[in-house]
KOLFI-963247 format. One record per atom (N, C-alpha, C): atom name; x, y, z. Coordinates in nm, 3 decimals, decimal comma. Each point is the difference from the previous one (the first is absolute). Example, Ala and Ser with C-alpha at 12.3 -4.5 7.8 and 13.67 -1.06 7.14 Angstrom:
REM residues 2
 at       u       v       w
  N   1,319  -0,569   0,780
 CA  -0,089   0,119   0,000
  C   0,090   0,120   0,000
  N  -0,035   0,105  -0,072
 CA   0,082   0,119   0,006
  C  -0,077   0,109   0,073
//
This chain:
REM residues 264
 at       u       v       w
  N   9,499   7,421   9,596
 CA   0,062  -0,099   0,036
  C   0,133   0,018   0,124
  N  -0,034  -0,073   0,107
 CA   0,062   0,030   0,121
  C   0,221  -0,058  -0,078
  N   0,030   0,081   0,106
 CA   0,136  -0,054  -0,019
  C   0,071  -0,011   0,146
  N   0,134  -0,066   0,016
 CA   0,038  -0,013   0,112
  C   0,067   0,127   0,044
  N  -0,030   0,021   0,150
 CA   0,071   0,122   0,072
  C  -0,151   0,103   0,003
  N  -0,102  -0,054  -0,041
 CA  -0,105   0,116  -0,016
  C  -0,047  -0,032   0,142
  N  -0,075   0,122   0,040
 CA  -0,074   0,000   0,140
  C  -0,155   0,052  -0,001
  N  -0,067  -0,094   0,068
 CA  -0,151  -0,004  -0,039
  C  -0,073   0,015   0,134
  N  -0,089   0,067  -0,002
 CA  -0,056   0,041   0,084
  C  -0,152  -0,077   0,010
  N  -0,025  -0,074   0,081
 CA  -0,177  -0,055   0,005
  C  -0,063   0,125   0,046
  N  -0,120   0,035  -0,047
 CA  -0,086   0,096   0,061
  C  -0,103  -0,091   0,061
  N  -0,027   0,079   0,146
 CA  -0,100  -0,059   0,077
  C   0,068  -0,091   0,113
  N   0,142   0,005  -0,008
 CA   0,089  -0,083   0,126
  C   0,090   0,115   0,008
  N  -0,010   0,044   0,099
 CA   0,109   0,088   0,039
  C   0,114  -0,044   0,078
  N   0,122  -0,006  -0,079
 CA   0,172  -0,048   0,014
  C  -0,010  -0,106  -0,077
  N  -0,103  -0,024  -0,088
 CA   0,033  -0,096  -0,111
  C   0,063   0,003  -0,126
  N   0,111   0,024   0,019
 CA   0,119   0,094  -0,128
  C   0,080  -0,159  -0,018
  N  -0,005  -0,021  -0,109
 CA   0,071  -0,137  -0,048
  C   0,118   0,064  -0,133
  N   0,149  -0,065   0,010
 CA   0,105   0,032  -0,086
  C   0,000  -0,142  -0,065
  N   0,018   0,025  -0,172
 CA   0,040  -0,091  -0,057
  C   0,081  -0,044   0,008
  N   0,052  -0,121   0,070
 CA   0,162  -0,035  -0,030
  C   0,032  -0,072  -0,104
  N  -0,083  -0,110  -0,046
 CA   0,071  -0,009  -0,152
  C  -0,130  -0,085  -0,034
  N   0,002  -0,037  -0,147
 CA  -0,098  -0,078  -0,046
  C   0,043  -0,148  -0,087
  N  -0,057  -0,105   0,013
 CA   0,034  -0,103  -0,013
  C  -0,130  -0,100  -0,046
  N   0,017   0,032  -0,165
 CA  -0,077  -0,036  -0,071
  C  -0,155   0,051   0,037
  N  -0,072  -0,083   0,032
 CA  -0,147   0,082   0,041
  C  -0,028   0,064   0,152
  N   0,093  -0,027   0,101
 CA   0,019   0,046   0,118
  C   0,085   0,090   0,009
  N  -0,055   0,099   0,099
 CA   0,058   0,143   0,006
  C   0,029  -0,044   0,205
  N   0,138   0,031  -0,003
 CA   0,060  -0,018   0,194
  C  -0,033   0,127   0,009
  N  -0,042   0,029   0,137
 CA  -0,063   0,107   0,021
  C   0,059   0,017   0,122
  N   0,037   0,095   0,053
 CA   0,041   0,077   0,173
  C  -0,074   0,095   0,051
  N  -0,082  -0,031   0,105
 CA  -0,057   0,103   0,031
  C   0,058   0,100   0,113
  N   0,003   0,131  -0,068
 CA   0,074   0,126   0,097
  C  -0,014   0,031   0,132
  N   0,083   0,005   0,041
 CA  -0,079   0,117   0,168
  C  -0,011  -0,123   0,071
  N   0,012  -0,124  -0,024
 CA  -0,005  -0,105   0,131
  C   0,141  -0,078   0,048
  N   0,036   0,006   0,079
 CA   0,107  -0,083   0,062
  C   0,008  -0,150  -0,011
  N  -0,113  -0,046  -0,052
 CA  -0,001  -0,128   0,029
  C   0,020  -0,117  -0,152
  N  -0,012   0,141  -0,115
 CA  -0,058  -0,087  -0,102
  C   0,128  -0,081  -0,072
  N  -0,031  -0,081  -0,089
 CA   0,060  -0,044  -0,110
  C  -0,085  -0,035  -0,153
  N   0,064  -0,033  -0,043
 CA  -0,073  -0,027  -0,167
  C  -0,106  -0,060   0,009
  N  -0,077   0,065  -0,064
 CA  -0,118  -0,120  -0,037
  C  -0,061   0,037  -0,145
  N  -0,064  -0,116  -0,025
 CA  -0,074  -0,028  -0,173
  C  -0,080   0,092  -0,019
  N  -0,011   0,029  -0,112
 CA  -0,147   0,101  -0,054
  C  -0,001  -0,041  -0,151
  N  -0,147  -0,061  -0,036
 CA   0,037  -0,053  -0,139
  C   0,009   0,160  -0,067
  N   0,116  -0,024  -0,121
 CA  -0,032   0,160  -0,056
  C  -0,165   0,027  -0,074
  N  -0,033  -0,067  -0,040
 CA  -0,138   0,026  -0,034
  C  -0,092   0,098   0,078
  N  -0,027  -0,070   0,148
 CA  -0,066   0,046   0,099
  C   0,017   0,171   0,035
  N   0,148  -0,001  -0,023
 CA   0,114   0,125   0,044
  C  -0,029   0,069  -0,110
  N  -0,054  -0,020  -0,103
 CA  -0,020   0,115  -0,094
  C  -0,104   0,043  -0,028
  N  -0,127  -0,115   0,031
 CA  -0,145   0,002   0,015
  C  -0,018   0,110   0,094
  N   0,049  -0,007   0,145
 CA  -0,032   0,092   0,128
  C   0,064   0,153  -0,059
  N   0,107  -0,011  -0,131
 CA   0,044   0,104  -0,012
  C  -0,102   0,085  -0,112
  N  -0,034  -0,081  -0,055
 CA  -0,117   0,026  -0,134
  C  -0,140   0,063   0,109
  N  -0,046  -0,079   0,056
 CA  -0,133   0,025   0,091
  C   0,011   0,128   0,049
  N   0,128   0,045   0,095
 CA   0,015   0,114   0,079
  C  -0,003  -0,058   0,140
  N   0,017  -0,127   0,024
 CA   0,025  -0,039   0,149
  C   0,085   0,005   0,022
  N   0,142   0,033  -0,055
 CA   0,110   0,059   0,001
  C   0,077   0,061  -0,104
  N   0,116   0,061   0,056
 CA   0,057   0,122  -0,090
  C   0,123  -0,054  -0,008
  N   0,089   0,065  -0,101
 CA   0,159  -0,042   0,006
  C   0,029   0,171   0,005
  N   0,076   0,005   0,142
 CA   0,089   0,141   0,035
  C   0,073   0,034  -0,121
  N  -0,025   0,116   0,004
 CA   0,123   0,060  -0,105
  C   0,178   0,058   0,064
  N  -0,054   0,020   0,127
 CA   0,101   0,039   0,085
  C   0,005  -0,105   0,121
  N   0,129  -0,039  -0,036
 CA   0,024  -0,157   0,133
  C   0,053   0,101   0,170
  N  -0,146  -0,013   0,067
 CA   0,075   0,061   0,144
  C   0,096  -0,130   0,102
  N   0,010  -0,086  -0,095
 CA   0,081  -0,055   0,084
  C   0,146  -0,050  -0,039
  N   0,043   0,042  -0,095
 CA   0,106   0,012  -0,066
  C   0,124   0,073   0,068
  N   0,112  -0,052   0,023
 CA   0,113   0,046   0,036
  C   0,045   0,132  -0,062
  N   0,024   0,078   0,090
 CA   0,040   0,163  -0,036
  C   0,175  -0,048  -0,026
  N  -0,008   0,079  -0,168
 CA   0,166   0,029   0,003
  C   0,077   0,025   0,104
  N   0,076  -0,058   0,059
 CA   0,108   0,020   0,096
  C   0,073   0,105  -0,036
  N   0,036   0,106   0,100
 CA   0,085   0,133   0,025
  C   0,149  -0,059  -0,003
  N   0,048   0,072  -0,078
 CA   0,168  -0,028  -0,037
  C   0,076   0,078   0,099
  N   0,107   0,011   0,004
 CA   0,041  -0,145   0,025
  C  -0,047  -0,089   0,066
  N   0,004  -0,154  -0,023
 CA  -0,075  -0,080   0,064
  C   0,124  -0,054   0,123
  N  -0,038  -0,025   0,126
 CA   0,131  -0,068   0,044
  C   0,019  -0,110  -0,007
  N   0,130  -0,042   0,024
 CA   0,075  -0,100  -0,041
  C  -0,082  -0,155   0,038
  N  -0,012   0,023   0,139
 CA  -0,059  -0,081   0,060
  C  -0,156  -0,023  -0,049
  N  -0,047   0,073  -0,014
 CA  -0,157  -0,010  -0,057
  C   0,025  -0,043  -0,130
  N   0,107   0,003  -0,042
 CA  -0,009  -0,121  -0,220
  C   0,043  -0,122   0,083
  N   0,099  -0,056   0,084
 CA   0,033  -0,077   0,072
  C  -0,121  -0,101   0,003
  N  -0,096   0,045   0,105
 CA  -0,136  -0,048   0,065
  C  -0,104  -0,041  -0,131
  N   0,044   0,094  -0,114
 CA  -0,120  -0,001  -0,124
  C   0,093  -0,135  -0,084
  N   0,115  -0,012  -0,017
 CA   0,037  -0,088  -0,064
  C  -0,015  -0,150   0,071
  N  -0,036   0,021   0,122
 CA  -0,013  -0,145   0,072
  C  -0,086  -0,016   0,022
  N  -0,147   0,051  -0,033
 CA  -0,153  -0,006   0,011
  C  -0,060  -0,027  -0,148
  N   0,094   0,083  -0,154
 CA   0,010  -0,069  -0,093
  C   0,036  -0,125  -0,033
  N   0,123  -0,051   0,040
 CA   0,056  -0,126  -0,037
  C  -0,122  -0,120   0,054
  N  -0,058   0,053   0,100
 CA  -0,104  -0,116   0,046
  C  -0,110   0,020  -0,075
  N  -0,080   0,110  -0,051
 CA  -0,128   0,029  -0,062
  C   0,051  -0,091  -0,134
  N   0,133   0,058  -0,057
 CA   0,002  -0,051  -0,163
  C   0,039  -0,159  -0,004
  N   0,081  -0,062   0,127
 CA  -0,028  -0,149  -0,033
  C  -0,101  -0,047   0,015
  N  -0,126   0,048   0,110
 CA  -0,136  -0,090   0,026
  C  -0,098   0,004  -0,048
  N   0,031   0,142  -0,124
 CA  -0,099  -0,003  -0,145
  C   0,066  -0,070  -0,105
  N   0,108  -0,063   0,018
 CA   0,048  -0,087  -0,135
  C  -0,106  -0,111  -0,009
  N  -0,086  -0,044   0,133
 CA  -0,118  -0,084  -0,053
  C  -0,090   0,038   0,067
  N  -0,054   0,062  -0,085
 CA  -0,122   0,083   0,098
  C  -0,126  -0,103   0,017
  N  -0,034  -0,075  -0,098
 CA  -0,117  -0,125   0,032
  C   0,044  -0,064   0,124
  N   0,122  -0,024   0,069
 CA   0,017  -0,066   0,156
  C  -0,032   0,111   0,063
  N   0,054   0,118  -0,022
 CA  -0,014   0,117   0,118
  C  -0,147   0,024   0,044
  N  -0,090   0,002  -0,109
 CA  -0,152   0,005   0,066
  C  -0,021  -0,130   0,018
  N   0,001  -0,083   0,012
 CA  -0,021  -0,128   0,072
  C   0,031  -0,003   0,105
  N  -0,108  -0,016   0,097
 CA   0,021   0,047   0,161
  C   0,094  -0,107   0,052
  N   0,016  -0,155  -0,023
 CA   0,077  -0,076   0,058
  C   0,122   0,012  -0,092
  N   0,042  -0,020  -0,129
 CA   0,105   0,028  -0,034
  C   0,067   0,140   0,053
  N  -0,065   0,097   0,002
 CA   0,079   0,147   0,029
  C   0,023   0,004   0,159
  N  -0,027  -0,079   0,069
 CA   0,043  -0,027   0,153
  C   0,151  -0,057  -0,035
  N   0,016  -0,097  -0,055
 CA   0,154  -0,063  -0,062
  C   0,080   0,085  -0,035
  N  -0,057   0,105  -0,099
 CA   0,085   0,045  -0,040
  C   0,051   0,142   0,061
  N  -0,098   0,004   0,090
 CA   0,065   0,108   0,103
  C   0,067  -0,033   0,058
  N   0,009  -0,109   0,077
 CA   0,058  -0,038   0,119
  C   0,184  -0,066  -0,065
  N  -0,002  -0,051  -0,126
 CA   0,113  -0,049  -0,100
  C   0,104   0,105   0,007
  N  -0,081   0,126  -0,018
 CA   0,086   0,132  -0,066
  C   0,027   0,054   0,152
  N  -0,064  -0,006   0,088
 CA   0,032   0,072   0,139
  C   0,065  -0,064   0,073
  N   0,055  -0,169  -0,011
 CA   0,101  -0,061   0,037
  C   0,115   0,033  -0,075
  N  -0,010  -0,006  -0,155
 CA   0,094   0,005  -0,085
  C   0,109   0,138   0,071
  N  -0,066   0,078   0,001
 CA   0,028   0,142  -0,020
  C   0,029   0,097   0,142
  N  -0,055  -0,103   0,134
 CA   0,047   0,078   0,122
  C  -0,086   0,069   0,002
  N  -0,127   0,005   0,016
 CA  -0,101   0,097   0,002
  C  -0,134  -0,036   0,081
  N  -0,088   0,048   0,027
 CA  -0,155  -0,034   0,058
  C  -0,043  -0,085  -0,139
  N  -0,116  -0,046   0,034
 CA  -0,096  -0,022  -0,110
  C  -0,087   0,156   0,035
  N  -0,010   0,015   0,113
 CA  -0,168   0,150  -0,033
  C   0,141   0,068  -0,080
  N   0,069   0,052   0,010
 CA   0,060   0,065  -0,044
  C   0,004   0,006  -0,206
  N   0,019  -0,140  -0,025
 CA  -0,054  -0,026  -0,122
  C  -0,094   0,032  -0,023
  N  -0,131  -0,048   0,038
 CA  -0,108   0,041  -0,005
  C  -0,047   0,118   0,030
  N   0,082   0,086   0,047
 CA  -0,014   0,194   0,019
  C   0,037   0,035  -0,144
  N   0,108  -0,074  -0,044
 CA   0,088   0,078  -0,148
  C  -0,118  -0,020  -0,089
  N  -0,071  -0,132  -0,011
 CA  -0,095  -0,038  -0,110
  C  -0,105   0,108   0,052
  N  -0,066   0,041   0,097
 CA  -0,112   0,067   0,035
  C   0,018   0,122  -0,088
  N   0,128   0,059   0,066
 CA   0,011   0,115  -0,027
  C   0,035   0,060  -0,153
  N   0,067  -0,108  -0,076
 CA  -0,051  -0,016  -0,133
  C  -0,100   0,000  -0,091
  N  -0,097  -0,034   0,092
 CA  -0,137  -0,069  -0,080
  C  -0,045   0,176   0,005
  N  -0,022   0,006   0,128
 CA  -0,055   0,163   0,063
  C   0,033   0,147  -0,047
  N   0,139   0,008  -0,068
 CA   0,044   0,135  -0,009
  C   0,015  -0,014  -0,138
  N  -0,074  -0,093  -0,091
 CA   0,042   0,017  -0,168
  C   0,094  -0,058  -0,078
  N   0,064  -0,152   0,094
 CA   0,080  -0,092  -0,087
  C   0,144   0,080  -0,064
  N   0,053   0,099   0,040
 CA   0,139   0,058  -0,035
  C   0,064  -0,036   0,093
  N   0,170   0,054  -0,072
 CA   0,083  -0,033   0,132
  C   0,005   0,119   0,132
  N  -0,055   0,120  -0,068
 CA  -0,013   0,094   0,139
  C  -0,077  -0,053   0,084
  N  -0,142  -0,033  -0,009
 CA  -0,096  -0,089   0,090
  C   0,105  -0,045   0,121
  N   0,111  -0,072  -0,029
 CA   0,097  -0,047   0,128
  C   0,094   0,113   0,057
  N  -0,025   0,103  -0,052
 CA   0,090   0,067   0,079
  C  -0,037   0,010   0,148
  N   0,089  -0,023   0,081
 CA  -0,070   0,047   0,149
  C  -0,056   0,135   0,021
  N  -0,100  -0,010   0,081
 CA  -0,093   0,147   0,037
  C  -0,017   0,000   0,216
  N   0,105   0,044  -0,008
 CA   0,038   0,063   0,127
  C  -0,087   0,115   0,018
  N  -0,080   0,016  -0,055
 CA  -0,093   0,109  -0,040
  C  -0,117   0,019   0,149
  N  -0,030  -0,134   0,061
 CA  -0,091  -0,060   0,112
  C   0,070  -0,026   0,102
  N   0,149   0,045   0,006
 CA   0,012  -0,031   0,163
  C   0,011   0,072   0,085
  N  -0,093   0,118  -0,030
 CA  -0,005   0,099   0,107
  C   0,087   0,087   0,066
  N   0,151  -0,027  -0,075
 CA   0,117   0,107   0,063
  C  -0,025   0,123  -0,005
  N   0,064   0,125   0,015
 CA  -0,025   0,117   0,002
  C   0,071   0,029  -0,163
  N  -0,085   0,064  -0,071
 CA   0,004   0,047  -0,149
  C  -0,052  -0,170  -0,078
  N  -0,088  -0,044   0,080
 CA  -0,038  -0,125  -0,117
  C  -0,126  -0,023   0,012
  N  -0,076  -0,080  -0,094
 CA  -0,149   0,029   0,005
  C  -0,009  -0,129   0,102
  N  -0,115   0,084   0,058
 CA  -0,093  -0,148   0,125
  C  -0,071  -0,047  -0,068
  N  -0,017  -0,116   0,046
 CA  -0,085  -0,138  -0,022
  C  -0,143   0,084  -0,014
  N  -0,081  -0,069  -0,089
 CA  -0,154   0,007   0,032
  C  -0,065  -0,093   0,080
  N  -0,055   0,026   0,134
 CA  -0,074  -0,068   0,068
  C  -0,146   0,030  -0,029
  N  -0,061  -0,107  -0,005
 CA  -0,158   0,034  -0,073
  C  -0,064   0,065   0,163
  N  -0,136   0,143  -0,062
 CA  -0,012   0,051   0,136
  C   0,029   0,110   0,035
  N   0,162  -0,029   0,000
 CA   0,085   0,132   0,039
  C   0,071   0,099  -0,065
  N  -0,079   0,103  -0,002
 CA   0,067   0,127  -0,112
  C   0,119   0,020   0,017
  N   0,113   0,010  -0,109
 CA   0,121   0,061   0,050
  C  -0,016   0,142  -0,069
  N   0,085   0,067   0,117
 CA   0,021   0,138   0,000
  C  -0,089   0,093   0,079
  N   0,006   0,144   0,000
 CA  -0,071   0,077   0,065
  C  -0,134  -0,007  -0,002
  N  -0,096  -0,011   0,081
 CA  -0,135   0,027  -0,032
  C  -0,051   0,118  -0,066
  N  -0,094  -0,037  -0,134
 CA  -0,029   0,108  -0,055
  C  -0,093   0,131   0,081
  N  -0,006   0,116  -0,082
 CA  -0,066   0,084   0,046
  C  -0,158  -0,005   0,023
  N  -0,062  -0,054  -0,128
 CA  -0,129  -0,022   0,016
  C  -0,009  -0,136   0,084
  N  -0,134  -0,054   0,005
 CA  -0,041  -0,133   0,082
  C   0,064  -0,109  -0,109
  N   0,011   0,031  -0,103
 CA  -0,027  -0,151  -0,102
  C   0,133  -0,075   0,074
  N   0,006  -0,105  -0,017
 CA   0,132  -0,102   0,028
  C   0,082  -0,075  -0,070
  N  -0,025   0,022  -0,134
 CA   0,087   0,001  -0,137
  C   0,056  -0,123   0,005
  N   0,089  -0,025  -0,053
 CA   0,088  -0,108  -0,056
  C   0,139  -0,009   0,015
  N   0,050  -0,099   0,001
 CA   0,153  -0,062   0,008
  C  -0,015  -0,025  -0,145
  N   0,151   0,115  -0,016
 CA   0,072  -0,011  -0,154
  C   0,109  -0,146   0,002
  N  -0,054  -0,086  -0,019
 CA   0,093  -0,158  -0,011
  C   0,049   0,018  -0,122
  N   0,079  -0,115  -0,055
 CA   0,052  -0,016  -0,128
  C  -0,070   0,014  -0,076
  N  -0,115  -0,078  -0,016
 CA  -0,105   0,040  -0,082
  C  -0,059   0,132  -0,033
  N  -0,011   0,067   0,120
 CA  -0,068   0,165  -0,030
  C   0,109   0,061  -0,056
  N   0,111  -0,058  -0,002
 CA   0,172   0,128  -0,009
  C  -0,041  -0,025  -0,166
  N  -0,003  -0,128  -0,030
 CA   0,016  -0,018  -0,153
  C  -0,129   0,073  -0,088
  N  -0,109   0,006   0,060
 CA  -0,071   0,093  -0,051
  C   0,043   0,118   0,001
  N   0,019   0,058   0,090
 CA   0,055   0,128   0,000
  C   0,105   0,051  -0,122
  N   0,100  -0,085  -0,029
 CA   0,111  -0,003  -0,068
  C  -0,074  -0,005  -0,141
  N  -0,061  -0,118  -0,008
 CA  -0,099   0,005  -0,172
  C  -0,071   0,134  -0,013
  N  -0,105   0,084   0,103
 CA  -0,051   0,096  -0,013
  C   0,085   0,076  -0,044
  N   0,100   0,018   0,081
 CA   0,090   0,141  -0,079
  C   0,054   0,008  -0,122
  N   0,019  -0,183  -0,024
 CA   0,088   0,029  -0,147
  C  -0,103   0,023  -0,126
  N  -0,129  -0,087   0,077
 CA  -0,123   0,047  -0,115
  C  -0,039   0,172  -0,021
  N  -0,017   0,056   0,102
 CA  -0,027   0,132   0,001
  C   0,098   0,084  -0,076
  N   0,125  -0,027   0,028
 CA   0,133   0,058  -0,046
  C   0,057  -0,034  -0,189
  N  -0,073  -0,154  -0,042
 CA  -0,008  -0,048  -0,102
  C  -0,058   0,116  -0,119
  N  -0,142   0,064   0,077
 CA  -0,136   0,053  -0,082
  C   0,028   0,170   0,024
  N   0,139   0,010   0,065
 CA  -0,050   0,165   0,032
  C   0,146   0,091   0,018
  N   0,004   0,104  -0,055
 CA   0,109   0,049  -0,012
  C   0,104   0,036   0,100
  N  -0,102   0,065   0,081
 CA   0,069   0,030   0,170
  C  -0,053  -0,107   0,072
  N   0,073  -0,041   0,126
 CA  -0,038  -0,097   0,083
  C  -0,088   0,067   0,149
  N  -0,054  -0,032   0,025
 CA  -0,133   0,075   0,092
  C  -0,036  -0,118   0,127
  N   0,116   0,001   0,118
 CA  -0,071  -0,106   0,104
  C  -0,125  -0,006   0,033
  N  -0,084   0,140  -0,006
 CA  -0,138  -0,004   0,056
  C  -0,096  -0,067  -0,125
  N   0,033   0,029  -0,132
 CA  -0,061  -0,006  -0,092
  C  -0,003  -0,194   0,008
  N   0,137  -0,034   0,016
 CA   0,004  -0,114  -0,002
  C  -0,035  -0,069   0,081
  N  -0,011   0,047   0,102
 CA  -0,072  -0,078   0,133
  C  -0,162  -0,013  -0,034
  N  -0,073   0,102  -0,067
 CA  -0,142   0,012  -0,024
  C  -0,005  -0,124  -0,088
  N   0,091  -0,015  -0,154
 CA  -0,048  -0,062  -0,088
  C   0,003  -0,161   0,014
  N   0,106  -0,032   0,154
 CA   0,021  -0,129   0,074
  C  -0,130  -0,008   0,040
  N  -0,070   0,079   0,113
 CA  -0,127  -0,025   0,068
  C  -0,113  -0,042  -0,089
  N   0,019   0,076  -0,134
 CA  -0,114  -0,008  -0,055
  C  -0,009  -0,132  -0,148
  N   0,149  -0,061   0,022
 CA  -0,020  -0,116  -0,111
  C   0,029  -0,116   0,104
  N   0,042   0,029   0,101
 CA   0,085  -0,135   0,103
  C  -0,133  -0,042   0,082
  N  -0,050   0,108   0,098
 CA  -0,076  -0,030   0,116
  C  -0,157   0,093   0,014
  N  -0,048  -0,007  -0,136
 CA  -0,142   0,067  -0,013
  C  -0,122  -0,073   0,064
  N   0,059  -0,156   0,039
 CA  -0,090  -0,056   0,093
  C   0,030  -0,026   0,129
  N   0,107   0,082   0,050
 CA   0,063  -0,044   0,140
  C  -0,094   0,129   0,089
  N  -0,022  -0,027   0,123
 CA  -0,073   0,047   0,109
  C   0,148   0,155  -0,016
  N  -0,097   0,122   0,048
 CA   0,108   0,125   0,019
  C   0,121  -0,003   0,109
  N  -0,092  -0,111   0,120
 CA   0,130  -0,018   0,097
  C   0,071  -0,081  -0,006
  N   0,003  -0,072  -0,123
 CA   0,099  -0,104  -0,010
  C   0,128   0,041  -0,142
  N  -0,044   0,130   0,004
 CA   0,081   0,055  -0,138
  C   0,128   0,020   0,050
  N   0,116  -0,010  -0,081
 CA   0,147   0,033   0,040
  C  -0,012   0,159   0,004
  N   0,036   0,068   0,090
 CA   0,054   0,144  -0,021
  C   0,074   0,063  -0,101
  N   0,017   0,119  -0,034
 CA   0,090   0,074  -0,088
  C   0,127   0,007   0,081
  N   0,005   0,000   0,132
 CA   0,145   0,020   0,062
  C   0,058  -0,155  -0,025
  N  -0,074  -0,130   0,000
 CA   0,072  -0,093  -0,009
  C   0,042  -0,060  -0,159
  N  -0,098   0,070  -0,080
 CA   0,040  -0,002  -0,169
  C   0,155   0,087   0,021
  N   0,015   0,107   0,068
 CA   0,097   0,071  -0,039
  C   0,113  -0,056   0,034
  N  -0,041  -0,022   0,174
 CA   0,186  -0,071   0,045
  C   0,005  -0,125  -0,065
  N  -0,097  -0,107  -0,057
 CA   0,066  -0,135  -0,045
  C   0,073   0,059  -0,138
  N  -0,057   0,079  -0,058
 CA   0,102   0,071  -0,132
  C   0,122   0,027   0,018
  N   0,007   0,104   0,100
 CA   0,125   0,041   0,047
  C   0,104  -0,147   0,041
  N  -0,109  -0,097   0,086
 CA   0,114  -0,059   0,067
  C   0,038  -0,107  -0,098
  N  -0,077  -0,032  -0,075
 CA   0,036  -0,111  -0,130
  C   0,027   0,099  -0,122
  N   0,072   0,090   0,004
 CA   0,063   0,070  -0,138
  C  -0,045  -0,031  -0,124
  N  -0,177   0,040   0,011
 CA  -0,084  -0,015  -0,096
  C  -0,069   0,139  -0,047
  N   0,101   0,108   0,035
 CA  -0,085   0,089  -0,051
  C   0,057   0,039  -0,161
  N  -0,105   0,004  -0,063
 CA   0,098   0,039  -0,155
  C   0,026   0,147  -0,034
  N   0,173  -0,026  -0,025
 CA   0,021   0,113  -0,041
  C  -0,023   0,052  -0,101
  N  -0,019   0,176  -0,020
 CA   0,010   0,061  -0,118
  C   0,097  -0,024  -0,096
  N  -0,052  -0,016  -0,130
 CA   0,130  -0,018  -0,109
  C  -0,008   0,145  -0,051
  N   0,129   0,040   0,018
 CA   0,103   0,170  -0,031
  C  -0,041  -0,040  -0,152
  N  -0,065   0,095  -0,093
 CA   0,027   0,003  -0,091
  C   0,142   0,048  -0,115
  N  -0,011  -0,044  -0,053
 CA   0,147   0,000  -0,075
  C   0,051   0,180  -0,057
  N   0,048   0,052   0,007
 CA   0,019   0,152  -0,025
  C   0,028  -0,002  -0,128
  N  -0,071   0,063  -0,110
 CA   0,024   0,020  -0,157
  C   0,133   0,057  -0,006
  N   0,069  -0,047  -0,093
 CA   0,138  -0,006  -0,069
  C  -0,006   0,174  -0,018
  N   0,068   0,116   0,012
 CA   0,016   0,127  -0,050
  C   0,020   0,017  -0,158
  N  -0,059   0,038  -0,102
 CA  -0,045   0,014  -0,144
  C   0,103   0,133  -0,013
  N   0,070  -0,038  -0,107
 CA   0,060   0,106  -0,010
  C  -0,043   0,074  -0,136
  N   0,004   0,141  -0,039
 CA  -0,064   0,097  -0,080
  C   0,015  -0,045  -0,112
  N  -0,074  -0,018  -0,151
 CA   0,100  -0,020  -0,111
  C   0,062   0,052  -0,041
  N   0,117  -0,049  -0,076
 CA   0,123   0,076  -0,019
  C  -0,049   0,051  -0,137
  N   0,031   0,143  -0,040
 CA   0,017   0,080  -0,134
  C   0,092   0,056  -0,033
  N   0,031   0,021  -0,130
 CA   0,087   0,080  -0,006
  C   0,039   0,136  -0,014
  N   0,055   0,057   0,066
 CA   0,122  -0,044   0,089
  C  -0,095  -0,031   0,109
  N   0,096  -0,130   0,049
 CA  -0,012  -0,009   0,146
  C  -0,001   0,062   0,084
  N  -0,097   0,024   0,136
 CA  -0,011   0,071   0,053
  C  -0,065   0,002   0,154
  N   0,019  -0,046   0,100
 CA  -0,082  -0,058   0,115
  C  -0,007   0,118   0,134
  N  -0,076  -0,009   0,070
 CA  -0,037   0,094   0,115
  C  -0,037  -0,100   0,070
  N   0,042   0,101   0,166
 CA  -0,029  -0,119   0,098
  C  -0,098  -0,030   0,020
  N  -0,135   0,050  -0,044
 CA  -0,166  -0,012  -0,029
  C  -0,009  -0,112  -0,045
  N   0,043  -0,039  -0,141
 CA  -0,010  -0,089  -0,058
  C   0,095  -0,125   0,014
  N   0,077   0,016   0,086
 CA   0,096  -0,105   0,055
  C  -0,082  -0,089   0,162
  N  -0,065   0,099   0,027
 CA  -0,103  -0,070   0,096
  C  -0,130  -0,084  -0,017
  N  -0,043   0,066  -0,131
 CA  -0,170  -0,018  -0,037
  C  -0,016  -0,179   0,019
//
């Protein structure tokens, strides 16, 4: 049974991954992820479920596009911008049927932009960011990681590999937001099934589960995996077991304690 916010990946169609924004009767409104110009599109629920049942599509258990939880504390300036974006998204979603109609959508965006003194393109950017990154308020927090400033994450440019060249001949791949989400999910999945966390073992498990059909030259390196776990604060922390309470020796008459018994 398909549900709201499910992420579906179509087989044999590279890059064709969609999010189910909402379901309206027999129609599922979907949004193509990873596309800068996408808009909501209707798909019959029956057709979507048939594609899943036949294997032509699969539901992703880990959402690689979802916004990462924000680091605390969040600067007040970021929260103010988030509130501004959330107000626009919430208002426009009040009439979703008008929002998905191209003609009505243009009027809605123009009216909201004029009423609040912001550009129409900014309003559309808020919507796309919300749909792309999981339909939660966290999706609307500013992401200045792509500004290229010192200490911040550089933007991914097609055909250009970030970071220092690898020692082998392989080109490698850029760790964009989707890749970083896979890193975080892989670390959490490994930690959930092992008493001790091993970065090497978690990396090997991730490669086997998520990249088994990817050519060796396009695999993320262990260095990337390790670096982004640290950068995104996603390294699972070991749980320190509680120390058992000291037990007292049984009391007999006459009661008598020894140092050895007290420390047992």
